[in-house]
N, C-alpha and C positions, 0 to 999 in steps of 0.2 A: 482649198476645198470649195470655198464659196465662188471664187473667180473662175473655177473650172466648170461651173454649171452651163448647160448648153444654150440657155436663153436668158434674156434679161429678166423675164418674169420669174424663172426658176431661181436665178441668182438672188433676186430680192426675197423670194420666199424662203430659201435656205438661210440667208443671212438673218431674216427676221426670226426664224426658228432659233438660231444661235443667240440672238439678242434676247429672246424670251427666256433662254437658259442662263442669262446673266453673263454672256460672253464679254460685254463691254466692261464689266467690273474686272474680269480676269485680264483683259487687255491693259487696263489701267495699271494693274499690278505688274504685268509682264514688262511694261515700259521701264520699270526700275531695274531690270536685269540688263547688265552690260554684255550684250551679245549682238554683233553686227548683223549676222544672218537673221536673227529674230527681229531686230529693229527694222530690217528691210521688209520682212513679211508683214509686220504690224503697219508699216507705212503704206504698203500696197493695199492691205485690207481697208484702211481708212480712206485712201485716195479713191479706190473703186466705190466704196460706200458713198462718199461725197458725190462722185459723178452720177451714181445711180439715183441718189436723192434729187439731184438737179434734173435728171431726166424725168423722174416721176412728176416733179413740179411742172416741167414743160409739157408733159403729156396731158395733164388734166388739172394742174394747179393743186395737186395733192401732195402733202408732205406726210410721209409715214411716221415722222417724228412728232407730229401734232395729234394729240388725242381727238381734238375737235374735227380736224380735217378727216381723219379716218372715220370717226363716227358719222359725220355728215355724208361722206362718200358712200358708206355702207347703207345709211338710211335712204338716201336717194336711189341707190341701186335696187332696193327691194320695196320701197314705199308704195308702189302701185302694183304689187304682185301678191300672190298668196303667201309668200314667205314673210311678209311684213308682220303678220301675227306671231310668227316664230321668233323674229327679231325682238319684238316687244316682250315676249315671254322670257327670252334670254336676258334682256335688260332688267326686267322685273326681278328675276332670280339673282342676278348680279347685285342689284341694289339691296336686296335683303340679306346678302351674305355679310357676316361679321368680318371686319378687317383685322380684328385682334383675336387673341386666344390661339391655341395650338391648331385647332381645326380650321379656323378662319385663315390663318397664315398659310397653312398647307394648301388650302383651296386656292387662294390668291396666287400662290407660287406656281400653280399648274399652268 
């Protein structure tokens, strides 16, 4: 599904959506299942993910696996635009969210 995306950007976006849904946790568990076809699919997913990560780093020195890289890229993208105040507002609200408790956990899992 991910590798069938029509463009590099779309492939990265779709994969990141799946990662946000904890796909990597599921992949880790799936590796314990002895099934050759499944093993091939998991290997292809990881190989393409690694290739895309390398491409992203080559394109702009950005690793989507690094919280700081993503934050800095986003910050510099909007820092001199009207959207900067909206980014600040989002960050302030994220900072104020509780990371524990039922509501906090539910919000952070979105």
